[in-house]
C-alpha positions as CSV (number, residue, x, y, z in Angstrom):
1,M,-68.2,-32.0,19.3
2,T,-65.3,-29.4,18.6
3,S,-62.1,-30.7,20.0
4,G,-61.7,-27.8,22.8
5,S,-65.4,-29.4,24.1
6,A,-64.1,-32.7,23.6
7,Y,-61.1,-31.8,26.0
8,E,-63.3,-30.7,28.5
9,E,-65.8,-33.5,28.3
10,T,-62.5,-36.0,28.9
11,R,-61.2,-33.6,31.9
12,R,-65.0,-33.7,33.0
13,R,-65.0,-37.3,33.2
14,H,-61.3,-37.9,34.7
15,L,-61.6,-35.6,37.5
16,A,-65.5,-37.2,37.9
17,Y,-63.0,-40.5,38.3
18,M,-60.5,-39.2,41.1
19,H,-62.9,-37.9,42.9
20,E,-64.9,-41.1,43.4
21,L,-61.8,-42.9,43.9
22,M,-60.5,-40.4,46.2
23,P,-62.3,-42.0,49.5
24,H,-60.6,-45.4,48.9
25,Y,-56.5,-44.3,48.4
26,V,-57.1,-41.6,51.3
27,A,-58.3,-44.1,53.5
28,R,-55.0,-46.2,52.5
29,L,-52.6,-43.5,53.8
30,R,-54.0,-44.9,57.6
31,W,-53.1,-48.4,56.8
32,S,-51.0,-50.7,58.9
33,R,-47.6,-52.1,57.8
34,L,-49.7,-55.7,58.0
35,E,-52.2,-54.1,55.8
36,I,-49.5,-52.7,53.3
37,E,-48.0,-56.0,52.6
38,A,-51.1,-57.7,52.3
39,E,-52.1,-55.3,49.7
40,Q,-48.6,-56.0,47.8
41,T,-49.0,-59.8,48.2
42,R,-52.4,-59.7,46.3
43,A,-51.6,-57.5,43.5
44,L,-48.2,-59.4,43.0
45,R,-49.9,-62.1,42.9
46,D,-53.1,-60.9,40.8
47,L,-50.3,-59.7,38.0
48,L,-48.4,-62.7,38.0
49,G,-52.1,-64.8,37.4
50,H,-52.8,-62.4,34.8
51,A,-49.4,-62.5,32.9
52,V,-49.5,-66.7,33.7
53,S,-52.9,-66.7,31.7
54,H,-53.1,-64.6,28.8
55,S,-49.4,-64.8,28.2
56,R,-47.3,-68.0,26.9
57,W,-44.3,-66.6,27.3
58,H,-45.0,-65.5,30.9
59,R,-46.9,-68.7,31.4
60,E,-43.4,-70.9,30.3
61,R,-41.1,-68.1,32.4
62,L,-43.0,-68.6,35.6
63,R,-43.7,-71.6,35.8
64,H,-41.1,-72.7,38.8
65,V,-43.2,-69.5,40.6
66,D,-46.5,-70.5,43.3
67,I,-48.7,-68.0,42.3
68,E,-50.4,-68.6,45.4
69,R,-48.0,-68.2,47.6
70,A,-46.2,-65.5,45.9
71,S,-45.1,-62.6,48.1
72,P,-42.7,-59.5,47.5
73,L,-40.3,-61.4,49.3
74,D,-39.8,-63.8,46.4
75,L,-39.2,-61.6,43.6
76,S,-35.7,-61.9,43.6
77,A,-36.5,-65.2,42.4
78,I,-38.7,-64.2,39.7
79,P,-36.5,-64.0,36.4
80,P,-36.4,-60.0,35.1
81,M,-37.7,-59.6,31.7
82,T,-35.3,-57.2,29.3
83,K,-36.0,-55.3,26.4
84,D,-34.4,-57.5,24.3
85,D,-37.2,-60.1,25.7
86,L,-40.0,-58.1,24.9
87,M,-38.3,-57.1,21.2
88,Q,-37.9,-61.0,20.6
89,H,-40.7,-62.4,22.1
90,W,-43.7,-59.7,21.5
91,D,-46.2,-61.5,19.7
92,A,-45.8,-63.9,22.9
93,I,-45.9,-62.0,25.6
94,V,-47.8,-59.3,24.8
95,T,-51.8,-60.0,26.8
96,A,-53.8,-58.4,24.5
97,P,-53.8,-61.0,21.3
98,R,-54.5,-58.1,18.6
99,C,-51.7,-56.0,19.5
100,T,-48.9,-57.7,17.6
101,L,-45.2,-56.3,17.1
102,A,-46.2,-55.9,13.4
103,S,-49.3,-53.4,14.6
104,A,-47.5,-51.4,17.0
105,E,-44.5,-50.9,13.9
106,R,-47.4,-49.9,11.7
107,H,-49.2,-47.5,14.4
108,L,-46.0,-45.7,14.8
109,A,-44.7,-45.5,11.6
110,F,-48.0,-44.2,11.0
111,F,-47.0,-40.8,13.5
112,F,-43.0,-40.9,12.8
């Protein structure tokens, strides 16, 4: 497969995927304020749950947060993660065990 045809195949798959998703997201344009808030709350709880389940650092940092009751109104009680936090605690933060700081640095060194 040439690079042009590989690009076209990838583009075709992306467009098909977007066409598949579009009705779901267009329907959201008609959501009420309550539906939007419910979705924001669901997404926040999913995000926090994933972080706590897959990251040692987030598990410790978020130990005081009741994930089952968390809402966007609680965001001010959740400490932000800084770039310094990420660089100092990368391996404990990242939720994909193979994505270590050393492997990320090796990957970047290949391109720069």
